[in-house]
Residue, then its C-alpha position, 0 to 999 in steps of 0.5 A: m292724540n297718542v299718550q304713552e307712559a314711559s321712562a324719560e331714559r327709554l322713550p317708546f318712539p323711533d329715532q328722529t320721530f319729532d320736529v320738536v321735543l319738550a321736557q317740561p319740567v321733568v329733568h328734575f326727576m330723571a333717574d339718569l340725567v344725561a341719558g334722559v336728555a340724550e333720549v329726548g334728542r334721539v327721538t328728535r329729527r336731526g336739526g330739530v328743537v330740543a327744549a326743557c325748563v325746570w324751576d329755579h329751586g337752587g336760587d330759592q325763586g321757584p314756586l315752592s320757595l315759601f313752602w321750603q322756607a317754612a319747612r326749614e324754620l321747623n326743621p333746619g336740616v330738611e332736604d329741599e329741592s335746591e339740589l335737584a337737577g337743573a335747579r341752579e343756573g347753568h346746570l340744565a345747559e351743562l346736561f344738554e351739552a353732555a347729552g350731545v344737544h348743540d347750539l344751546v340757548e339758555t334763558v330765564v322764564r318768569a311766571d306769576l302764579e295766582h292763588p285764590s286762597f291759602e287753601d288752594w295753595w296748600e291743598p296740592f301739598t297734601r296729595g303726597v306728590g313730588p318732594a314737597g308732597s312726600y315731605v308733607a305725607d311723611l309728617g305726623a298730624e301735629q308737625r303737618g299742622q305746624l308746617r301749614n301754620a308756618c306757611r300760612r304766616l308767610l303768605p298774605a290773606g286772601s288771593f295772592v300772586l307768587p312770582a317764580r323763575a325757571w331755567a330754560v334751555r333750547g338746542l338742536a338735536 
């Protein structure tokens, strides 16, 4: 296995290296959306498959929807993830088209995310990763406790399953 860290906009591979390239779920975080998707297409052989998926944060059906609902209860002006790239229906396909990927097929992917407990669900937010984690990291201890309690009220006791939806697009390079 060859793992390399790189920017999506500058992949360290020659043109047409791969038969299939997946961007799962990174489009939200690309600095230059069209350039990033075009770069994924560049490293895919002509006629090869280029695909990506992103959570439906814009439709409030992503896996973090309850987190952001609780955050908005405490701070109605909070910037959630609903405006991220691809987070609304059709936007991911628009980006692929603008990047020159063709024969697009857009679909919805549904997932049931199982959590053994509230603590298992909450703990990743405390790591400061991604927009939700950064939001938690920027809160003071009292505000963090309030957010945690607001989230706790929205979720059932014991183990639980959260349904989530993602937008997926597949096309040809």
